[in-house]
C-alpha positions as CSV (number, residue, x, y, z in Angstrom):
1,M,66.8,79.9,99.6
2,V,69.9,80.1,101.0
3,S,70.9,82.0,104.1
4,K,73.1,84.6,104.5
5,K,75.2,82.5,106.9
6,D,75.4,79.5,104.3
7,C,76.4,82.3,101.7
8,R,79.4,83.6,104.1
9,R,80.2,80.1,104.8
10,R,80.7,78.8,101.1
11,N,82.2,82.3,100.4
12,M,85.0,81.3,103.3
13,Q,85.2,77.7,101.8
14,N,85.8,79.1,98.3
15,W,88.3,81.6,99.8
16,L,90.1,78.7,101.4
17,T,90.0,76.7,98.5
18,V,91.6,79.3,96.3
19,L,94.4,80.0,98.9
20,K,95.3,76.3,99.0
21,R,95.7,76.2,95.4
22,L,97.8,79.1,95.1
23,L,100.1,77.6,97.8
24,D,100.1,74.3,96.2
25,W,101.3,75.7,93.0
26,L,103.8,77.7,94.6
27,L,105.5,74.8,96.4
28,Q,105.4,72.4,93.2
29,N,102.8,70.7,95.4
30,R,100.6,70.7,91.9
31,E,101.5,70.8,89.0
32,P,105.0,71.5,88.9
33,E,105.7,72.3,85.5
34,A,103.1,74.8,85.6
35,V,105.6,78.0,85.5
36,F,102.5,80.8,85.4
37,L,99.4,80.9,87.2
38,W,96.6,83.2,86.5
39,L,93.9,84.3,89.0
40,Y,91.5,85.8,87.2
41,R,87.8,87.1,88.1
42,D,85.4,89.8,87.4
43,A,85.8,93.1,89.7
44,G,83.9,92.9,92.9
45,A,84.6,89.2,93.2
46,G,86.9,89.6,96.2
47,K,90.3,88.7,94.2
48,P,92.2,91.5,95.9
49,S,91.4,90.0,99.5
50,I,92.9,86.9,98.1
51,I,95.9,88.1,96.9
52,Q,96.7,90.4,99.7
53,T,96.4,87.0,102.2
54,F,98.6,85.3,100.0
55,T,101.3,87.8,99.7
56,T,101.4,88.4,103.1
57,Q,101.9,84.7,103.7
58,C,104.7,84.8,101.5
59,V,106.1,87.7,103.4
60,Q,105.9,86.3,106.7
61,S,106.9,83.0,105.9
62,S,109.8,81.7,107.0
63,E,111.0,81.0,103.5
64,R,109.9,84.4,102.7
65,H,108.5,83.3,99.1
66,L,107.8,86.5,97.5
67,L,110.8,88.2,95.5
68,A,109.2,91.1,93.6
69,S,105.5,92.5,92.6
70,F,104.1,95.1,90.2
71,F,100.6,96.3,90.6
72,F,99.0,97.8,87.4
73,W,96.9,100.3,88.1
74,R,95.3,102.5,84.7
75,D,94.8,105.6,87.1
76,D,98.4,106.0,87.8
77,P,100.5,106.9,84.6
78,R,103.4,105.5,86.5
79,R,101.4,102.3,86.8
80,S,99.4,102.1,83.7
81,S,102.3,101.2,81.5
82,H,104.7,98.1,81.5
83,V,107.7,100.8,81.1
84,A,108.3,100.7,84.7
85,L,107.6,97.4,85.2
86,M,111.3,95.8,85.1
87,A,112.8,98.8,87.5
88,T,110.3,97.8,89.9
89,L,110.8,94.2,90.1
90,I,114.3,94.2,89.9
91,H,114.6,97.0,92.6
92,E,112.6,94.6,94.9
93,A,114.6,91.7,93.8
94,V,117.8,92.9,95.0
95,T,116.2,94.4,98.2
96,V,115.2,90.8,99.1
97,V,118.1,89.1,97.9
98,A,121.0,91.4,98.6
99,A,123.7,89.2,96.6
100,L,122.1,89.8,93.5
101,R,122.9,93.5,93.8
102,P,126.4,93.6,92.4
103,F,125.5,91.5,89.2
104,V,122.9,93.8,88.6
105,A,124.8,97.0,89.0
106,A,127.4,95.8,86.7
107,T,125.2,95.2,84.2
108,M,123.2,98.6,84.3
109,E,126.9,100.4,84.6
110,Q,127.8,98.5,81.3
111,D,124.2,99.5,79.8
112,S,122.9,102.5,81.4
113,S,119.9,102.3,78.7
114,I,119.1,98.8,79.6
115,L,115.8,99.9,81.1
116,E,115.0,101.0,77.6
117,K,115.5,97.9,76.0
118,H,113.2,95.5,75.0
119,L,111.5,94.0,78.1
120,K,113.1,90.3,77.2
121,H,116.4,91.7,77.0
122,Q,115.8,93.3,80.3
123,I,114.4,90.1,82.1
124,M,117.3,88.5,80.8
125,S,120.3,90.8,81.8
126,L,118.7,92.1,85.1
127,L,117.3,89.3,86.4
128,V,118.1,85.5,84.4
129,E,121.5,86.1,83.9
130,P,122.3,87.8,87.6
131,I,120.3,85.0,89.1
132,N,122.2,82.2,87.1
133,S,125.4,83.7,88.2
134,L,124.4,84.0,92.0
135,V,123.5,80.4,92.0
136,S,126.2,78.8,89.9
137,D,128.5,79.7,93.3
138,S,128.5,76.5,94.9
139,D,128.7,77.6,98.3
140,F,125.6,80.0,97.7
141,K,122.3,78.6,99.2
142,R,119.9,78.6,96.3
143,S,116.9,78.0,98.6
144,S,117.4,81.6,99.7
145,I,116.0,83.0,96.4
146,P,112.5,83.3,96.6
147,S,110.6,82.1,93.6
148,L,107.6,84.1,93.3
149,I,106.8,86.9,91.0
150,L,103.4,88.9,91.2
151,I,102.3,90.7,88.5
152,D,98.8,92.5,89.7
153,G,96.1,93.7,87.9
154,L,97.7,92.9,84.1
155,D,94.7,94.4,82.5
156,E,95.1,97.7,83.9
157,C,97.9,97.9,81.8
158,S,97.4,100.1,78.6
159,G,97.2,98.1,75.6
160,T,96.5,94.6,74.7
161,N,99.3,94.2,72.8
162,N,102.1,95.3,75.8
163,Q,99.5,93.1,78.0
164,C,100.7,90.0,75.8
165,S,104.5,91.6,75.4
166,I,104.8,90.8,79.1
167,L,103.7,87.1,79.1
168,K,105.8,86.0,76.1
169,A,108.6,88.0,77.2
170,F,108.8,86.1,80.8
171,A,107.6,82.6,78.9
172,E,110.5,83.3,76.4
173,T,113.2,84.0,78.7
174,L,112.4,81.7,81.9
175,P,113.3,78.5,80.7
176,H,116.7,79.9,80.5
177,C,117.0,80.6,84.5
178,H,118.8,78.0,86.6
179,H,116.1,78.6,89.5
180,T,112.9,78.2,89.7
181,L,110.6,80.8,89.3
182,R,106.8,81.3,89.4
183,I,104.8,84.3,88.0
184,L,101.4,84.8,89.5
185,I,99.4,87.0,87.1
186,T,96.1,88.7,88.2
187,S,93.5,90.1,86.0
188,R,89.9,90.7,85.7
189,G,88.4,88.2,83.2
190,N,90.9,86.4,81.2
191,R,89.7,87.9,77.7
192,N,93.8,88.8,76.7
193,Q,95.0,85.3,77.5
194,G,93.9,84.0,74.1
195,G,96.0,86.6,72.3
196,V,99.4,85.4,73.8
197,Q,100.8,82.9,71.3
198,L,103.6,80.9,73.6
199,G,106.6,79.2,71.4
200,P,106.9,75.1,71.8
201,S,109.8,75.8,74.2
202,S,107.9,78.1,76.6
203,P,106.9,77.0,80.0
204,P,103.1,75.8,80.5
205,L,100.7,78.7,81.1
206,C,98.4,77.6,83.6
207,V,95.3,79.1,83.6
208,S,93.4,78.6,86.9
209,C,91.5,79.6,89.9
210,P,88.6,80.3,87.8
211,R,85.2,82.1,88.3
212,H,83.3,79.2,90.0
213,L,86.0,79.5,93.0
214,I,85.8,82.9,93.8
215,Q,82.0,84.0,94.5
216,T,80.9,87.0,96.5
217,R,76.9,85.8,96.2
């Protein structure tokens, strides 16, 4: 019979393994072509603690890896829909990288209804194109743009079609970005992944950190 002490030790080892896996992926030490990483596990498996620790490390790092994040939550009307996704991500992005603000502001001034447009158009106009404009300046330090975008609790977004649309929109737009962005997705289970059909030009969808690495028992 396995003792509680051994269980705790095993859980801690698994927890550290997942954190290292996330960091290696973020820093492109492992699978450099994998733009997406999907962390999935059933409820009660300790995933929130891992994500909180990882994002805290990203924010406190001298390189500040976290560009923006969005947390879906089905009990909150503002967080259960994909409608507010880009507004939140862009607000956080221009807060972290102030140099992006003029480009985003100019786009929104030209098209005041842009946040009502298709998500793919929003990502291109408010994220990809402003970043491309910024990094095209030879005097701008590209490394000052964090690379990580976190989409937490994708399964809490209402409607499987909306969940798939989010993944497809990012998959179809990120290849046009001149700065490497990495998308960390978390969810309970991975049942929605099979419904996402990515085109041949899309970046790899790396479904990682599976169930056996995140155990609580």
